[in-house]
All heavy atoms as an XYZ file, in Angstrom:
956
protein
N       0.819     -1.120     -0.020
C       0.019      0.065     -0.068
C       0.873      1.345      0.014
O       1.749      1.375      0.894
C      -0.921     -0.021      1.184
C      -1.916      1.067      1.395
S      -3.093      0.675      2.577
C      -3.417      2.336      3.172
N       0.596      2.099     -0.937
C       1.465      3.319     -1.039
C       1.055      4.296      0.184
O      -0.100      4.458      0.444
C       1.226      3.965     -2.417
N       2.115      4.943      0.606
C       1.899      5.946      1.713
C       1.449      7.210      1.094
O       1.705      7.508     -0.132
C       3.129      6.165      2.495
O       4.126      6.760      1.709
N       0.550      7.806      1.776
C      -0.123      9.146      1.324
C       0.975     10.172      1.616
O       1.300     10.345      2.780
C      -1.353      9.354      1.937
C      -2.587      8.870      1.249
C      -3.777      9.370      1.940
C      -4.939      9.264      0.931
N      -6.215      9.871      1.515
N       1.259     11.143      0.644
C       2.102     12.237      0.936
C       1.116     13.303      1.177
O       0.169     13.413      0.589
C       2.983     12.505     -0.201
C       4.125     11.488     -0.317
S       5.248     11.849     -1.646
C       5.713     13.536     -1.179
N       1.545     14.225      2.135
C       0.665     15.375      2.277
C       1.592     16.572      2.234
O       2.762     16.644      2.509
C      -0.074     15.327      3.555
C       0.804     15.271      4.916
C       1.132     16.472      5.503
C       1.350     14.142      5.212
C       1.903     16.462      6.697
C       2.119     14.164      6.471
C       2.469     15.356      7.069
N       0.867     17.712      2.008
C       1.602     18.952      1.947
C       0.959     20.009      2.657
O      -0.306     20.180      2.637
C       1.676     19.452      0.492
C       2.214     20.801      0.216
C       3.587     21.012      0.272
C       1.482     21.880      0.011
C       4.197     22.312      0.015
C       1.998     23.119     -0.181
C       3.348     23.323     -0.148
O       3.897     24.580     -0.303
N       1.774     20.640      3.598
C       1.083     21.695      4.298
C       1.591     23.084      3.658
O       2.703     23.272      3.208
C       1.738     21.738      5.786
C       1.133     20.502      6.578
C      -0.004     20.916      7.379
C      -0.399     19.766      8.323
N      -1.351     20.209      9.217
N       0.635     23.915      3.560
C       0.923     25.213      2.927
C       1.924     25.975      3.764
O       1.904     26.052      5.044
C      -0.315     25.890      2.866
C      -0.266     27.305      2.282
C      -1.619     27.989      2.174
C      -1.539     29.460      1.605
N      -2.831     30.124      1.644
N       2.975     26.564      3.242
C       3.915     27.339      4.161
C       3.172     28.423      4.754
O       2.220     28.982      4.299
C       4.891     27.862      2.966
C       4.794     27.070      1.789
C       3.425     26.590      1.848
N       3.843     28.834      5.930
C       3.385     29.876      6.778
C       3.324     31.204      5.973
O       4.189     31.441      5.260
C       4.305     30.037      7.985
C       3.735     30.883      9.100
S       4.938     30.874     10.420
C       4.682     29.207     11.164
N       2.187     31.884      6.127
C       2.158     33.252      5.444
C       3.053     34.307      5.993
O       3.484     34.090      7.207
C       0.704     33.677      5.238
C       0.176     34.115      6.577
O       0.837     34.895      7.303
N      -1.161     33.672      6.891
N       3.421     35.254      5.285
C       4.392     36.240      5.718
C       4.021     36.905      7.053
O       4.794     37.197      7.936
C       4.617     37.261      4.684
C       5.382     36.724      3.538
C       5.811     37.759      2.437
N       4.537     38.399      1.982
C       4.561     39.065      0.942
N       5.697     39.429      0.276
N       3.506     39.638      0.347
N       2.794     37.214      7.266
C       2.339     37.958      8.493
C       2.475     36.957      9.699
O       3.064     37.362     10.718
C       0.870     38.372      8.423
C       0.774     39.423      7.304
C       0.331     38.841      9.711
C      -0.630     39.799      6.994
N       2.240     35.688      9.606
C       2.298     34.735     10.648
C       3.910     34.602     10.980
O       4.299     34.513     12.085
C       1.564     33.381     10.373
O       0.207     33.810     10.071
C       1.615     32.501     11.503
N       4.643     34.500      9.818
C       6.036     34.231     10.016
C       6.638     35.440     10.701
O       7.510     35.272     11.684
C       6.636     33.969      8.634
C       8.205     33.712      8.636
C       8.657     32.632      9.216
C       8.973     34.620      8.003
C       9.987     32.266      9.335
C      10.290     34.343      8.069
C      10.831     33.228      8.598
N       6.255     36.598     10.258
C       6.757     37.784     10.946
C       6.521     37.910     12.478
O       7.403     38.260     13.231
C       6.350     39.080     10.193
N       5.281     37.505     12.726
C       4.864     37.351     14.229
C       5.662     36.440     14.960
O       6.255     36.711     15.959
C       3.347     37.060     14.300
C       2.887     37.045     15.703
C       2.568     38.089     16.435
C       2.961     35.707     16.291
C       2.120     37.976     17.717
C       2.440     35.608     17.668
C       2.033     36.777     18.366
O       1.686     36.647     19.618
N       5.937     35.313     14.270
C       6.815     34.267     14.968
C       8.233     34.852     15.128
O       8.718     34.608     16.278
C       6.797     32.914     14.175
C       7.483     31.828     14.776
S       7.801     30.453     13.783
C       9.187     31.122     12.759
N       8.623     35.412     14.182
C      10.134     35.896     14.233
C      10.143     37.007     15.396
O      11.253     36.916     16.069
C      10.480     36.548     12.934
C      10.734     35.710     11.864
C      11.087     36.535     10.543
C      11.931     34.663     12.114
N       9.331     37.701     15.616
C       9.200     38.728     16.703
C       9.044     38.151     18.028
O       9.175     38.952     19.015
N       8.696     36.941     18.052
C       8.271     36.330     19.429
C       9.199     35.139     19.942
O       8.839     34.324     20.776
C       6.782     35.920     19.409
C       5.835     37.228     19.508
N       5.569     37.907     18.450
C       5.455     37.844     20.617
C       4.890     38.879     18.782
N       4.745     38.923     20.081
N      10.420     35.046     19.235
C      11.363     33.947     19.636
C      12.112     34.504     20.890
O      12.679     35.547     20.836
C      12.231     33.573     18.452
C      11.450     33.049     17.324
C      13.412     32.668     19.030
C      12.267     32.727     16.074
N      11.982     33.843     21.994
C      12.722     34.227     23.206
C      14.199     34.204     22.890
O      14.740     33.275     22.340
C      12.411     33.309     24.291
C      11.308     32.367     23.645
C      11.240     32.586     22.208
N      14.938     35.208     23.275
C      16.387     35.363     23.056
C      17.079     34.920     24.367
O      18.001     34.153     24.333
C      16.768     36.543     22.436
C      16.313     37.016     21.079
S      16.785     35.689     19.893
C      18.408     35.951     19.670
N      16.715     35.465     25.504
C      17.350     35.090     26.711
C      18.893     35.101     26.721
O      19.469     34.146     27.398
C      16.846     33.873     27.370
C      15.343     33.871     27.435
O      14.664     34.804     27.798
N      14.595     32.768     26.892
N      19.532     36.097     26.015
C      20.915     36.119     25.974
C      21.493     36.410     27.213
O      21.215     37.414     27.818
C      21.416     36.871     24.705
C      20.928     36.445     23.461
C      21.336     37.511     22.407
C      21.552     35.150     22.973
N      22.557     35.714     27.774
C      23.237     35.875     28.950
C      24.112     37.171     28.969
O      24.521     37.625     27.832
C      24.044     34.656     29.286
C      24.392     34.216     27.892
C      23.165     34.552     27.006
N      24.519     37.723     30.057
C      25.437     38.783     30.148
C      26.743     38.254     30.497
O      27.381     38.637     31.352
C      24.958     39.766     31.220
C      23.702     40.490     30.797
O      23.573     40.895     29.611
O      22.905     40.787     31.706
N      27.272     37.194     29.636
C      28.555     36.758     29.859
C      29.684     37.475     29.104
O      29.383     38.108     28.029
C      28.658     35.241     29.393
C      27.822     34.392     30.259
C      27.287     33.123     29.733
C      27.524     34.548     31.532
C      26.415     32.252     30.392
C      26.692     33.755     32.328
C      26.194     32.516     31.696
N      30.868     37.442     29.547
C      31.934     38.014     28.794
C      32.471     36.892     27.654
O      31.934     35.813     27.687
C      33.156     38.300     29.730
C      33.706     37.217     30.467
O      33.747     36.093     29.956
O      34.338     37.484     31.527
N      33.206     37.360     26.777
C      33.748     36.481     25.692
C      34.388     35.161     26.206
O      34.037     34.172     25.584
C      34.720     37.357     24.852
C      35.130     36.505     23.637
C      35.968     37.439     22.777
O      36.275     38.569     23.099
O      36.441     36.929     21.723
N      35.223     35.283     27.238
C      35.789     33.946     27.713
C      34.807     33.034     28.281
O      34.874     31.889     28.005
C      36.825     34.314     28.737
C      37.994     34.977     28.241
C      39.065     35.457     29.297
O      38.629     36.087     30.342
N      40.359     35.334     29.044
N      33.818     33.485     28.917
C      32.830     32.620     29.622
C      31.927     31.996     28.436
O      31.719     30.820     28.529
C      31.945     33.385     30.574
O      32.764     33.944     31.527
C      30.901     32.452     31.159
N      31.555     32.761     27.452
C      30.836     32.338     26.297
C      31.557     31.202     25.668
O      30.957     30.069     25.277
C      30.499     33.399     25.392
C      29.310     34.374     25.687
C      29.220     35.355     24.613
C      28.027     33.588     25.772
N      32.870     31.390     25.430
C      33.649     30.372     24.736
C      33.826     29.176     25.536
O      33.865     28.080     24.978
C      35.124     30.957     24.350
C      35.079     31.991     23.223
N      34.175     31.921     22.120
C      35.714     33.098     23.044
C      34.497     32.899     21.304
N      35.319     33.721     21.798
N      33.904     29.324     26.813
C      33.882     28.151     27.683
C      32.656     27.309     27.471
O      32.788     26.069     27.388
C      34.091     28.417     29.160
C      34.098     27.409     30.060
S      34.009     27.813     31.865
C      32.238     28.372     31.908
N      31.511     27.876     27.572
C      30.191     27.163     27.426
C      30.251     26.536     25.990
O      29.685     25.453     25.855
C      29.104     28.058     27.715
C      28.724     28.147     29.189
C      29.020     29.457     29.734
C      28.256     27.150     29.909
C      28.794     29.494     31.168
C      28.170     27.374     31.279
C      28.404     28.545     31.942
N      30.634     27.191     25.036
C      30.624     26.708     23.691
C      31.583     25.536     23.503
O      31.263     24.585     22.766
C      31.088     27.911     22.574
N      32.645     25.567     24.238
C      33.534     24.480     24.083
C      32.756     23.107     24.734
O      33.013     22.040     24.156
C      34.900     24.600     24.907
C      35.761     25.488     24.120
C      37.145     25.659     24.891
N      37.909     26.606     24.299
C      37.988     27.933     24.719
N      37.252     28.361     25.649
N      38.755     28.770     24.059
N      32.172     23.363     25.862
C      31.435     22.257     26.454
C      30.387     21.642     25.541
O      30.335     20.569     25.291
C      30.779     22.701     27.836
C      31.959     22.986     28.796
C      29.838     21.738     28.361
C      31.450     23.776     30.093
N      29.673     22.697     24.903
C      28.537     22.312     23.856
C      29.236     21.572     22.750
O      28.683     20.458     22.306
C      28.016     23.659     23.470
C      27.103     23.485     22.253
C      25.805     22.960     22.261
C      27.526     23.881     20.948
C      24.967     22.815     21.090
C      26.688     23.973     19.818
C      25.439     23.264     19.889
O      24.589     23.262     18.839
N      30.300     21.946     22.253
C      31.074     21.326     21.089
C      31.504     19.931     21.571
O      31.321     18.890     20.670
C      32.287     22.226     20.683
C      32.914     21.709     19.437
C      32.443     22.076     18.225
C      33.986     20.842     19.524
C      33.097     21.617     17.044
C      34.697     20.431     18.326
C      34.183     20.760     17.220
O      34.792     20.336     16.034
N      32.042     19.837     22.677
C      32.550     18.376     23.097
C      31.409     17.414     23.287
O      31.466     16.260     22.821
C      33.212     18.527     24.483
C      34.624     19.024     24.440
C      35.352     18.807     25.809
N      36.457     19.751     25.753
C      36.601     20.986     26.362
N      35.494     21.428     26.992
N      37.600     21.681     26.402
N      30.201     17.981     23.829
C      29.126     17.084     23.932
C      28.544     16.672     22.602
O      28.288     15.568     22.394
C      28.011     17.777     24.783
C      26.865     16.962     25.218
C      25.796     17.786     25.954
N      25.199     18.629     25.091
C      24.873     19.866     25.498
N      25.334     20.456     26.615
N      24.243     20.688     24.588
N      28.502     17.569     21.631
C      28.002     17.238     20.346
C      28.943     16.287     19.365
O      28.450     15.649     18.514
C      27.686     18.523     19.479
C      26.539     19.216     20.156
C      25.873     20.318     19.204
N      25.765     19.934     17.889
C      24.715     19.372     17.183
N      23.611     19.146     17.933
N      24.744     19.335     15.987
N      30.238     16.311     19.790
C      31.198     15.656     19.000
C      31.898     14.628     19.771
O      32.991     14.150     19.488
C      32.279     16.560     18.370
C      31.720     17.632     17.343
N      31.006     18.703     17.688
C      31.554     17.495     16.071
C      30.593     19.333     16.565
N      30.885     18.559     15.604
N      31.235     14.186     20.798
C      31.769     13.019     21.680
C      32.090     11.887     20.836
O      31.229     11.319     19.933
C      30.762     12.779     22.791
C      31.407     11.900     23.873
C      30.475     11.799     25.071
O      29.346     12.341     25.123
O      30.737     10.893     25.861
N      33.288     11.262     21.085
C      33.692     10.040     20.416
C      34.096     10.235     18.950
O      34.445      9.299     18.221
N      34.245     11.435     18.480
C      34.686     11.697     17.101
C      36.099     12.044     16.990
O      36.739     12.114     15.996
C      33.863     12.859     16.358
O      34.160     14.094     17.040
C      32.354     12.515     16.334
N      36.735     12.315     18.080
C      38.115     12.792     18.131
C      38.263     14.326     17.899
O      39.445     14.754     17.891
N      37.204     14.975     17.711
C      37.251     16.420     17.431
C      37.324     17.084     18.827
O      36.605     16.801     19.782
C      35.962     16.879     16.685
C      35.920     16.395     15.240
C      34.759     16.994     14.602
C      34.571     16.451     13.094
N      33.530     17.049     12.474
N      38.157     18.227     18.841
C      38.337     18.940     20.076
C      38.222     20.360     19.904
O      38.737     20.986     18.886
C      39.726     18.599     20.668
O      39.989     19.502     21.718
N      37.480     21.175     20.696
C      37.331     22.601     20.526
C      38.807     23.222     20.602
O      38.913     24.385     20.066
C      36.442     23.010     21.567
C      36.455     21.983     22.572
C      36.635     20.676     21.800
N      39.697     22.626     21.317
C      41.045     23.247     21.353
C      41.759     23.267     20.032
O      42.771     24.061     19.897
C      41.823     22.488     22.459
C      41.457     22.841     23.914
C      40.108     22.229     24.270
O      39.591     21.233     23.658
O      39.503     22.748     25.213
N      41.326     22.493     19.041
C      41.960     22.403     17.736
C      41.380     23.506     16.795
O      41.867     23.656     15.685
C      41.768     21.047     17.088
C      42.446     19.938     17.934
O      43.330     20.196     18.710
O      41.977     18.797     17.785
N      40.306     24.167     17.318
C      39.701     25.235     16.352
C      40.329     26.621     16.467
O      40.897     27.009     17.390
C      38.219     25.318     16.902
C      37.331     24.127     16.837
C      36.010     24.407     17.400
C      37.174     23.478     15.486
N      40.343     27.165     15.249
C      40.874     28.497     15.085
C      39.773     29.529     15.600
O      38.611     29.124     15.846
N      40.128     30.836     15.513
C      39.306     31.846     15.995
C      37.834     31.910     15.304
O      36.900     32.086     15.938
C      39.976     33.229     15.866
C      39.225     34.390     16.544
C      39.992     35.725     16.264
O      41.152     35.781     16.229
O      39.167     36.783     16.166
N      37.997     31.769     13.892
C      36.825     31.899     13.088
C      35.836     30.631     13.532
O      34.741     30.915     13.577
C      37.317     31.617     11.613
C      36.117     31.684     10.593
C      36.688     31.601      9.218
C      35.580     31.569      8.175
N      36.026     31.336      6.828
N      36.327     29.480     13.669
C      35.497     28.360     14.105
C      34.995     28.582     15.473
O      33.852     28.204     15.773
C      36.279     27.062     13.905
C      36.449     26.614     12.532
O      35.511     26.950     11.698
O      37.492     26.018     12.194
N      35.861     29.149     16.284
C      35.331     29.442     17.706
C      34.091     30.375     17.786
O      33.210     30.190     18.512
C      36.562     29.888     18.622
C      36.362     29.854     20.015
S      36.230     28.071     20.513
C      34.730     28.087     21.581
N      34.225     31.410     16.778
C      33.120     32.338     16.842
C      31.812     31.513     16.311
O      30.730     31.732     16.842
C      33.444     33.410     15.845
C      34.393     34.464     16.372
C      34.414     35.752     15.487
N      34.709     35.422     14.162
C      35.902     35.681     13.456
N      36.966     36.056     14.233
N      36.041     35.431     12.199
N      32.016     30.723     15.348
C      30.897     29.945     14.735
C      30.242     29.002     15.761
O      29.140     29.026     15.896
C      31.342     29.206     13.522
C      30.245     28.314     12.828
C      30.831     27.538     11.661
N      31.956     26.716     12.089
C      31.870     25.399     12.705
N      30.680     24.948     13.075
N      32.976     24.814     12.944
N      31.113     28.314     16.494
C      30.454     27.318     17.464
C      29.892     28.100     18.659
O      28.928     27.551     19.270
C      31.405     26.164     17.964
C      32.610     26.739     18.841
C      31.927     25.408     16.810
C      33.240     25.521     19.579
N      30.476     29.129     19.066
C      29.783     30.024     20.060
C      28.410     30.587     19.686
O      27.399     30.526     20.433
C      30.745     31.209     20.534
O      32.009     30.585     20.925
C      30.155     31.914     21.667
N      28.355     31.022     18.397
C      27.081     31.474     17.832
C      25.986     30.232     17.764
O      24.928     30.448     18.259
C      27.248     32.043     16.480
O      28.123     33.186     16.566
C      25.915     32.508     16.027
N      26.603     29.025     17.411
C      25.692     27.936     17.361
C      25.239     27.579     18.747
O      24.132     27.197     18.959
C      26.509     26.745     16.743
C      26.745     26.892     15.239
O      26.165     27.681     14.674
N      27.574     25.915     14.743
N      26.149     27.617     19.668
C      25.838     27.309     21.107
C      24.751     28.229     21.564
O      23.624     27.820     22.130
C      27.002     27.511     22.072
C      26.577     27.642     23.481
C      25.977     26.651     24.174
C      26.825     28.979     24.088
C      25.610     26.833     25.535
C      26.343     29.095     25.350
C      25.735     28.163     26.151
O      25.424     28.331     27.458
N      24.832     29.593     21.414
C      23.741     30.443     21.821
C      22.439     30.184     21.086
O      21.376     30.257     21.752
C      24.239     31.836     21.539
C      25.454     32.332     22.593
C      25.964     33.665     21.970
C      24.866     32.540     24.020
N      22.587     30.070     19.848
C      21.297     29.895     19.001
C      20.618     28.499     19.440
O      19.349     28.582     19.586
C      21.649     29.766     17.463
C      20.401     29.756     16.662
C      20.658     29.762     15.145
N      21.327     28.512     14.715
C      22.620     28.418     14.266
N      23.416     29.539     14.255
N      23.179     27.320     14.015
N      21.276     27.431     19.632
C      20.514     26.186     19.896
C      20.253     26.019     21.449
O      19.331     25.333     21.705
C      21.446     24.994     19.384
C      21.531     24.967     17.797
N      20.449     24.614     17.083
C      22.583     25.213     17.021
C      20.724     24.708     15.794
N      22.038     25.061     15.784
N      21.085     26.470     22.228
C      21.003     26.200     23.599
C      20.385     27.233     24.514
O      19.842     26.931     25.590
C      22.474     25.766     24.276
C      22.989     24.579     23.573
C      22.253     23.248     23.963
O      21.828     23.087     25.053
O      22.026     22.516     22.998
N      20.479     28.450     23.977
C      19.999     29.622     24.903
C      18.811     30.273     24.350
O      17.810     30.534     25.137
C      21.191     30.676     24.939
C      20.794     31.874     25.780
C      22.357     30.053     25.587
N      18.791     30.441     23.013
C      17.458     31.147     22.449
C      16.255     30.052     22.322
O      16.497     28.891     22.466
C      17.756     31.808     21.127
O      18.044     30.710     20.136
C      19.078     32.712     21.192
N      15.172     30.581     21.825
C      14.038     29.846     21.572
C      14.067     29.313     20.154
O      13.009     28.824     19.548
N      15.193     29.413     19.420
C      15.286     29.025     18.002
C      14.907     27.541     17.809
O      14.015     27.259     16.924
C      16.671     29.270     17.486
C      17.006     28.709     16.238
C      16.715     29.414     15.079
C      17.716     27.419     16.018
C      17.134     28.835     13.719
C      17.996     26.873     14.714
C      17.671     27.627     13.624
O      17.962     27.088     12.376
N      15.471     26.565     18.565
C      15.202     25.078     18.254
C      13.679     24.830     18.513
O      13.158     24.125     17.690
C      16.071     24.345     19.145
C      17.375     24.116     18.564
O      17.700     24.672     17.453
O      18.166     23.380     19.258
N      13.174     25.452     19.571
C      11.744     25.215     19.903
C      10.777     25.767     18.812
O       9.871     25.093     18.391
C      11.399     25.787     21.155
C       9.976     25.572     21.825
C       9.817     26.057     23.116
C       8.344     25.626     23.715
N       8.223     26.016     24.978
N      11.168     26.977     18.334
C      10.284     27.629     17.249
C      10.426     26.774     16.106
O       9.368     26.537     15.175
C      10.761     29.056     16.939
N      11.571     26.335     15.699
C      11.861     25.501     14.422
C      11.149     24.204     14.599
O      10.490     23.722     13.517
C      13.346     25.307     14.236
C      13.699     24.766     12.852
C      13.465     25.693     11.860
C      15.281     24.514     12.946
N      11.225     23.583     15.757
C      10.558     22.246     15.904
C       9.107     22.414     15.874
O       8.347     21.595     15.104
C      11.017     21.651     17.152
C      10.397     20.247     17.397
C      10.989     19.654     18.741
O      11.151     20.342     19.811
N      11.001     18.416     18.820
N       8.550     23.435     16.430
C       7.034     23.619     16.521
C       6.462     24.036     15.201
O       5.354     23.490     14.860
C       6.810     24.727     17.489
C       5.284     25.011     17.766
C       5.030     26.135     18.786
C       3.623     26.414     18.856
N       3.412     27.592     19.736
N       7.232     24.640     14.331
C       6.677     25.215     13.103
C       7.329     24.658     11.796
O       6.962     24.976     10.701
C       6.898     26.754     13.093
C       6.208     27.375     14.206
O       5.011     27.437     14.311
N       7.002     27.961     15.248
N       8.199     23.636     11.954
C       9.069     23.239     10.780
C       8.029     22.737      9.564
O       8.421     22.997      8.509
C       9.873     22.118     11.174
C      10.755     21.530     10.008
C      11.645     22.491      9.420
N      12.411     22.120      8.287
C      12.198     22.580      7.062
N      11.255     23.379      6.683
N      12.881     22.113      5.993
N       7.036     22.034      9.896
C       6.205     21.563      8.839
C       5.525     22.666      7.991
O       5.162     22.507      6.924
C       5.187     20.574      9.427
C       4.574     19.731      8.337
C       4.054     21.307     10.242
C       3.770     18.553      8.663
N       5.403     23.861      8.606
C       4.869     24.982      8.035
C       5.809     25.971      7.385
O       5.462     26.901      6.780
C       3.972     25.744      8.921
C       2.863     24.982      9.512
N       1.726     24.555      8.816
C       2.654     24.447     10.782
C       0.987     23.747      9.621
N       1.591     23.707     10.908
N       6.996     25.750      7.601
C       8.154     26.701      7.135
C       8.738     26.130      5.887
O       9.165     25.027      5.720
C       9.289     26.832      8.226
C       8.762     27.427      9.514
C       9.976     27.364     10.472
C       8.301     28.808      9.330
N       8.907     27.140      4.957
C       9.741     26.722      3.785
C      11.207     26.723      4.010
O      11.605     27.209      5.135
C       9.416     27.790      2.615
O       9.998     29.013      2.934
N      11.998     26.317      3.170
C      13.366     26.346      3.459
C      13.922     27.771      3.528
O      14.820     27.950      4.281
C      14.186     25.528      2.225
C      13.968     24.030      2.350
O      13.488     23.518      3.286
N      14.211     23.428      1.175
N      13.304     28.534      2.689
C      13.769     30.000      2.719
C      13.416     30.632      4.110
O      14.093     31.452      4.732
N      12.211     30.178      4.612
C      11.758     30.739      5.961
C      12.752     30.187      7.165
O      13.110     30.983      7.974
C      10.430     30.469      6.318
C       9.439     31.255      5.392
C       7.945     30.878      5.523
O       7.657     29.592      5.683
N       7.084     31.808      5.490
N      13.171     28.952      6.923
C      14.031     28.397      7.925
C      15.362     29.130      7.872
O      15.890     29.464      8.905
C      14.358     26.874      7.660
S      12.858     25.842      8.031
N      15.883     29.491      6.775
C      17.180     30.203      6.598
C      16.991     31.617      7.184
O      17.823     32.123      7.774
C      17.590     30.280      5.141
N      15.913     32.267      6.950
C      15.637     33.506      7.473
C      15.587     33.563      8.970
O      15.980     34.402      9.575
C      14.262     34.067      6.993
O      14.402     34.381      5.529
N      14.867     32.488      9.463
C      14.849     32.392     10.911
C      16.198     32.295     11.602
O      16.636     32.922     12.523
C      14.009     31.190     11.251
C      13.898     30.738     12.762
C      13.141     31.840     13.618
C      13.139     29.473     12.950
N      17.066     31.433     10.995
C      18.515     31.170     11.497
C      19.164     32.576     11.352
O      19.957     33.055     12.247
C      19.237     30.240     10.701
C      20.506     30.017     11.090
C      21.330     28.911     10.238
C      22.865     28.814     10.556
N      23.468     27.777      9.672
N      19.087     33.292     10.213
C      19.800     34.545     10.046
C      19.324     35.657     11.020
O      20.153     36.263     11.673
C      19.505     35.081      8.642
O      20.028     34.147      7.630
C      20.100     36.426      8.474
N      17.963     35.755     11.279
C      17.466     36.645     12.256
C      18.048     36.433     13.607
O      18.466     37.362     14.373
C      15.977     36.633     12.252
C      15.348     37.598     13.237
C      15.300     38.865     12.727
C      14.129     37.181     13.837
N      18.022     35.199     14.069
C      18.518     34.848     15.419
C      19.970     35.108     15.543
O      20.500     35.697     16.496
C      18.173     33.388     15.811
C      18.796     32.894     17.001
C      16.683     33.231     15.989
N      20.691     34.659     14.495
C      22.228     34.949     14.576
C      22.503     36.512     14.604
O      23.244     36.929     15.343
C      22.866     34.424     13.311
C      23.045     32.949     13.309
O      22.960     32.371     14.434
N      23.382     32.387     12.230
N      21.698     37.382     13.801
C      22.005     38.755     13.820
C      21.646     39.371     15.167
O      22.207     40.190     15.574
C      21.089     39.446     12.757
C      21.670     39.198     11.392
C      20.840     39.701     10.180
O      19.657     40.132     10.454
O      21.316     39.543      9.125
N      20.563     38.775     15.866
C      20.370     39.255     17.191
C      21.439     38.923     18.253
O      21.857     39.719     19.073
C      19.065     38.743     17.669
C      17.786     39.450     17.160
C      16.519     38.918     17.698
C      15.290     39.531     16.964
N      14.015     39.137     17.618
N      22.050     37.728     17.964
C      23.171     37.311     18.803
C      24.382     38.271     18.563
O      25.034     38.660     19.521
C      23.535     35.840     18.536
C      22.455     34.983     19.060
C      24.944     35.483     19.090
C      22.626     33.519     18.593
N      24.567     38.604     17.374
C      25.738     39.442     16.958
C      25.600     40.882     17.341
O      26.633     41.505     17.655
C      26.045     39.319     15.462
C      26.322     37.982     14.978
C      27.004     36.934     15.737
C      26.058     37.451     13.762
N      27.049     35.778     15.004
C      26.621     36.035     13.773
C      25.456     37.791     12.481
C      26.487     35.203     12.690
C      25.428     37.020     11.519
C      25.896     35.707     11.502
N      24.379     41.315     17.422
C      24.171     42.684     18.131
C      24.620     42.818     19.476
O      25.341     43.620     19.942
C      22.661     43.019     17.922
C      22.424     44.339     18.839
C      22.273     43.348     16.514
N      24.378     41.734     20.232
C      24.779     41.695     21.644
C      26.218     41.228     21.839
O      26.827     41.809     22.744
C      23.909     40.706     22.452
C      24.314     40.609     24.056
C      23.130     40.394     24.899
C      23.631     40.450     26.290
N      22.558     40.364     27.263
N      26.649     40.479     21.009
C      27.965     39.946     20.988
C      28.778     40.241     19.726
O      28.942     39.250     18.907
C      28.109     38.416     21.446
C      27.443     38.153     22.660
C      26.168     37.502     22.718
C      27.978     38.534     23.960
C      25.493     37.134     23.910
C      27.295     38.274     25.136
C      26.088     37.614     25.120
N      29.126     41.438     19.427
C      29.669     41.762     18.032
C      30.957     41.000     17.724
O      31.261     40.799     16.534
C      29.804     43.305     18.022
C      29.671     43.636     19.566
C      29.005     42.657     20.143
N      31.728     40.610     18.735
C      32.832     39.850     18.533
C      32.581     38.486     17.881
O      33.586     37.782     17.526
C      33.664     39.710     19.837
C      32.940     39.198     20.992
C      32.893     37.837     21.205
C      32.320     39.902     21.888
C      32.206     37.215     22.252
C      31.580     39.448     23.030
C      31.550     38.157     23.195
N      31.422     38.045     17.883
C      31.128     36.712     17.306
C      30.802     36.808     15.921
O      30.725     35.656     15.171
C      29.887     36.008     18.056
C      30.207     35.692     19.531
C      28.823     35.088     20.149
C      31.276     34.724     19.750
N      30.458     38.100     15.284
C      30.147     38.144     13.981
C      31.199     37.666     12.966
O      32.455     37.986     13.310
C      29.751     39.675     13.699
C      29.156     39.750     12.402
C      28.529     41.108     12.183
C      27.791     41.230     10.929
N      27.142     42.512     10.727
N      30.842     36.864     12.054
C      31.813     36.251     11.166
C      32.635     37.474     10.437
O      32.065     38.508     10.186
C      31.041     35.444     10.084
C      29.739     35.336     10.740
C      29.506     36.429     11.578
N      33.874     37.212     10.275
C      34.707     38.215      9.542
C      35.947     37.494      9.090
O      36.076     36.249      9.169
N      36.707     38.059      8.488
C      37.889     37.562      7.989
C      39.010     37.110      8.866
O      39.108     37.550      9.969
C      38.568     38.545      6.872
C      37.629     38.790      5.794
O      36.856     37.901      5.332
O      37.545     39.962      5.145
């Protein structure tokens, strides 16, 4: 018996904009060293058993994993994505990630990607 595929209409722009404006950020008032410490713990936990170590990462990668740590562990990004994924287009998912990252970089400009 063939499985039925279903399609959910992507979230409209007004609903999407509302959701974007209501993602809890809850960003801590940590200094750069403390943020990097938590990011290293996050990285070790996610890469356990792979032989990868945060101590081997350069400055650019450290900024990236610290941003990832904040986005996935501190903000409401994962919860919003999980709750709404079936209604979000790929473009909306990318916009959600970009918006959350930009809010992180406003508070912690030293994490913003650069050369």
